[in-house]
Every structure is written in structure tokens, then in C-alpha cells.
C-alpha positions in Angstrom: -1.2 -30.6 4.4 -3.2 -28.7 1.8 -1.7 -26.3 -0.7 -3.2 -23.3 1.1 -1.9 -24.5 4.4 1.6 -24.9 2.9 1.3 -21.4 1.5 0.3 -20.1 4.9 3.2 -21.9 6.6 5.7 -20.5 4.0 4.3 -17.0 4.4 4.6 -17.2 8.2 8.3 -18.1 7.8 8.8 -15.2 5.4 7.0 -13.0 7.9 9.5 -13.9 10.6 12.3 -13.1 8.2 10.7 -9.7 7.4 10.5 -8.8 11.1 14.3 -9.4 11.3 15.0 -7.3 8.2 15.8 -3.6 8.3 12.5 -1.8 8.0 11.7 1.2 5.8 11.4 4.6 7.2 7.9 5.2 8.6 5.9 8.1 7.1 5.5 11.2 9.2 3.1 11.1 12.2 -0.4 12.4 11.4 -2.0 15.2 13.2 -5.8 14.7 13.7 -6.7 18.4 13.9 -6.2 19.0 10.2 -9.2 20.0 8.0 -11.0 17.1 6.2 -10.7 16.6 2.5 -13.0 18.2 0.1 -14.4 16.4 -3.0 -17.0 16.0 -5.7 -20.4 14.6 -4.7 -20.9 11.4 -6.6 -23.9 9.1 -6.5 -23.2 5.4 -6.5 -26.2 3.4 -7.6 -26.1 0.1 -5.7 -28.0 -1.5 -8.6 -25.1 -0.7 -10.9 -22.3 -2.0 -8.7 -20.8 -5.4 -9.3 -22.4 -8.2 -7.4 -18.9 -9.0 -5.9 -19.2 -5.8 -3.9 -21.3 -7.6 -1.3 -21.1 -4.9 1.3 -23.2 -2.8 -1.0 -25.1 -5.5 -3.1 -25.9 -7.8 -0.2 -25.0 -6.1 3.1 -26.7 -8.8 5.2 -25.1 -11.7 3.5 -22.6 -14.1 5.1 -20.0 -12.8 2.7 -20.5 -9.2 3.7 -20.2 -10.3 7.4 -16.8 -11.8 6.6 -15.7 -8.3 5.4 -16.9 -6.8 8.6 -14.9 -9.4 10.5 -11.9 -8.5 8.3 -12.4 -4.8 9.1 -12.4 -5.5 12.9 -9.2 -7.5 12.8 -7.4 -5.1 10.5 -8.3 -2.1 12.7 -7.1 -4.0 15.7 -3.8 -5.0 14.0 -3.2 -1.3 13.1 -4.0 0.0 16.5 -1.7 -2.6 18.1 1.2 -1.7 15.9 0.9 2.1 15.9 -2.1 4.3 16.7 -0.9 6.9 14.2 -0.9 4.5 11.2 -3.7 4.9 8.8 -2.5 4.0 5.3 -3.0 0.5 4.0 -1.9 -1.0 0.7 -3.8 -4.1 -0.6 -2.0 -6.2 -3.1 -1.5 -9.8 -4.4 1.0 -11.9 -6.3 -0.9 -11.9 -9.6 -4.1 -10.6 -11.3 -7.6 -12.0 -10.7 -6.8 -12.9 -7.1 -9.4 -10.5 -5.6 -7.3 -7.6 -4.4 -9.6 -4.9 -5.8 -12.8 -6.6 -4.6 -11.3 -6.9 -1.2 -10.1 -3.3 -1.2 -13.6 -2.0 -2.1 -15.5 -4.2 0.3 -13.1 -3.4 3.1 -13.4 0.4 2.4 -17.2 0.2 2.5 -17.2 -1.8 5.7 -14.9 0.7 7.3 -16.9 3.7 6.1 -20.0 2.3 7.6 -18.7 2.4 11.2 -16.0 5.1 11.3 -17.0 8.8 11.8 -14.1 10.0 9.7 -13.4 9.8 6.0 -12.3 6.5 4.5 -10.4 7.1 1.2 -10.1 4.3 -1.3 -7.3 5.1 -3.8 -7.1 3.1 -7.1 -3.3 3.0 -7.4 -3.3 0.2 -10.0 -2.6 2.7 -12.7 -1.9 -0.1 -15.3 -5.4 -1.6 -14.9 -7.6 0.7 -12.8 -10.8 -1.1 -12.0 -12.3 0.4 -8.8 -14.7 2.7 -10.8 -15.9 -0.2 -12.9 -16.9 -2.3 -9.9 -18.8 0.7 -8.5 -20.5 1.6 -11.8 -19.2 5.1 -12.0 -17.4 7.1 -14.8 -15.1 9.7 -13.2 -13.7 12.4 -15.4 -10.2 12.5 -13.8 -8.1 10.2 -11.6 -4.8 9.6 -9.9 -2.8 9.6 -13.2 -4.2 13.0 -14.0 -3.1 14.3 -10.6 0.4 12.8 -10.8 1.0 14.4 -14.2 -0.1 17.8 -12.9 -3.3 18.1 -14.9 -5.7 18.5 -11.9 -5.6 19.3 -8.2 -6.5 16.9 -5.4 -10.1 18.1 -4.9 -10.8 17.4 -8.6 -10.3 13.6 -8.2 -11.9 13.0 -4.8 -15.4 11.6 -5.1 -17.7 11.7 -2.1 -20.0 8.8 -2.4 -22.5 9.4 0.4 -21.8 5.8 1.7 -20.8 6.8 5.2 -17.7 8.9 4.8 -16.4 6.9 1.9 -14.3 8.9 -0.6 -13.1 7.3 -3.9 -9.9 8.4 -5.7 -10.1 6.7 -9.1 -7.1 5.7 -11.1 -7.8 7.6 -14.3 -6.5 6.7 -17.7 -3.5 4.3 -17.7 -0.4 6.5 -18.2 2.7 5.6 -20.2 5.0 5.7 -17.1 3.1 4.4 -14.1 6.2 3.2 -12.2 7.8 6.6 -12.4 4.6 8.4 -11.4 4.0 6.1 -8.4 7.6 6.6 -7.2 7.6 10.4 -7.7 7.8 13.1 -5.1 4.2 14.1 -6.1 3.0 10.7 -5.1 4.8 10.9 -1.8 3.2 14.3 -1.2 -0.2 12.9 -2.0 0.1 10.1 0.5 1.2 12.5 3.2 -1.6 14.9 2.3 -4.2 12.2 2.5 -2.7 11.0 5.9 -2.9 14.5 7.4 -6.1 16.0 6.0 -8.7 13.2 6.0 -9.6 13.8 9.6 -8.5 10.7 11.4 -9.9 7.9 9.2 -8.1 5.5 6.9 -6.6 5.5 3.4 -6.7 2.2 1.5 -4.6 1.8 -1.7 -5.4 -0.8 -4.2 -2.1 -1.6 -5.8 -1.0 -3.6 -8.8 0.2 -7.3 -8.3 3.6 -7.7 -6.8 4.9 -10.2 -9.4 3.7 -8.3 -12.4 5.1 -4.8 -11.7 7.5 -2.9 -9.4 4.8 -0.5 -8.4 3.8 -2.1 -5.1 7.4 -2.0 -4.0 7.6 1.8 -4.3 4.1 2.3 -2.9 4.5 -0.1 -0.1 7.5 1.8 1.3 5.1 4.8 1.9 2.4 2.7 3.7 1.8 2.1 7.4 0.6 -1.5 6.6 0.1 -4.0 3.8 -2.6 -6.6 3.3 -1.7 -9.5 1.0 -4.3 -11.4 -0.9 -4.1 -15.1 -1.7 -6.8 -16.7 -3.9 -7.6 -20.1 -2.6 -8.0 -21.7 -6.0 -5.6 -19.6 -8.1 -2.6 -18.6 -6.1 0.3 -21.1 -6.0 2.5 -21.6 -3.0 5.5 -20.6 -5.0 3.9 -17.3 -6.2 2.7 -16.4 -2.7 6.1 -17.0 -1.2 7.9 -15.1 -3.9 5.6 -12.1 -3.7 5.7 -11.9 0.1 9.5 -12.1 0.0 9.6 -9.1 -2.3 7.6 -6.9 0.1 9.1 -8.3 3.3 10.5 -4.8 4.1 7.0 -3.5 4.4 4.8 -3.8 7.5 2.7 -6.8 6.5 -0.5 -6.6 8.7 -1.9 -9.9 7.5 -2.9 -12.2 4.7 -6.4 -12.6 3.3 -7.3 -16.0 1.8 -9.9 -15.0 -0.8 -12.7 -17.2 -2.2 -12.2 -19.8 0.5 -15.0 -22.5 0.5 -13.9 -24.9 3.1 -10.9 -23.4 4.9 -11.9 -22.9 7.6 -15.4 -24.4 7.2 -17.1 -21.7 9.4 -15.6 -18.7 7.6 -16.2 -19.3 3.9 -15.1 -16.0 2.5 -12.7 -14.3 3.1 -10.3 -15.7 5.7 -7.8 -13.4 7.4 -4.5 -14.4 9.0 -3.0 -11.5 11.0 0.6 -11.6 12.1 0.4 -15.3 12.7 4.1 -15.7 12.6 4.6 -13.3 15.4 1.5 -13.7 17.5 0.1 -17.1 16.6 -3.3 -15.6 15.7 -5.1 -17.0 12.7 
């Protein structure tokens, strides 16, 4: 059995344990008749985006198609669990495992088919990178909002890519853990849930084994997607990280940068609720 297969098996066992654990309180139900979010018009030059953002750089490529498959499976997983759920956190065990790239590509893929806003929030306040991958230089970001310097409409960037809205991270603050666990952050999550007109809100979080931030943020989410890098993530790290967020609603696991597992789906590979439903 390969290392990744062992990691998958261990994650599945942890997933079963999570289902038996007391769950966190679910966020308030959303009401779809609320007004949509405003924002600042921002042009994203596809020539300036990182080549890893394949849904923009090479939308017809096999890699981009994998993100569209990922989109379909995640939307199905959310709908199966709770049709009012629309907030998704994407995280990993460690850095350089592809969580931000996955978050951006998934957000773009969703925005291209959903007639409602898709908001991508860079909640990795210690190392915000969404804006760099997209080649933009926002004036303000999430850290500015959480410290009370700006209002929400000042940090929402309308990209013109479908209904995609970017909420950048801003400059790294001195107290990211406190900001992300603050009442203002809880209010922001609820505001985005209610007012974005029936779409989805994707949060790119910091890695689970490096900070406590995903634990605070995950408790506010309707679902969590966990990223495993086929070449970099160890079985031990994956199992430890998943055990830390087992109280969250783990929608599935994405195996990133997979070359031969499985052979027909080179990148990425998604395993949704396999411990519960047997689906791979």
C-alpha cells in the first residue's frame, strides 16, 4: 500500500471518529432574499496571474478540467449535507501543499457556472498570498477590516470573472489569532453568508499544524476541504491535522499534484466522505 493510500485510510478512520464526536454549533441559516454585496471593480489581467491558476491561464487544460470536477463534487457534497450551507474553509497540514492554489482555482471554477457571487476570502493573515497569485495589489484587506480601519465594501474586489469577488488578506497583523477568533470575524462570516445572494464563500486558511487559526475559523464554517500534497504531505502530518479539525464538517480531501493516483485523474484528486459513503 502506498504512502498516499495509507494516508487516505488513516484519514477515513479519523473521519469516522469525527462523525461520532460532538459537532460545533452550525452558523445561522442564510436567507437568500438579502441584497448582494457591493465592491470595488478590479481588473485581473490573466497574463499576470500565476500559471498555477489553470482555470484562468489554461481553462481548456486537463488540470483545469480536474478543478471543474472538484467543483461539481463539492457542490454535491454541500447540497447533500445541508442546502443552506455555503461557507467552505480550505486548509492543509503544512505550507506549500497547494491550499491557496486549490482555493483560487475552485473559486474561479464556481464563479464560471453560478449566477450568484462567489467570494474568495484570504484568511491566511500570516502569509496572505491570494492577491499575488492573481497579480493584483489591493489597498486594503481582511486585517484592515478586522482592526476597524475600513468597512466591508472597501475590501471586496469585483473581478469581472463571472461573479467572483476577492477579499484579500491585507498586511499581516501582529495578532492574527485574536483577530480571526474575534466577534468582528464572526460578524463578517455571517454577513457574507447572508448578503452574497445565494452563492458560496471560500476561505483560504493557514495550515492546521502551524497555527491555531483554522481551528477558530473552522468552527464558523459549513464545511472544510483538506489538502494533501502527494509528494510532500506525510501520513503522520495528515492524520494529526485531520484529528485537530475533526469537530468540523469535513466535506472531503483533495490530493494535490497527483501524477499517477489515480492514473486517469492526474491533478487534483478528490475524496468526498469516503469513510461515510464509500465514494472516492
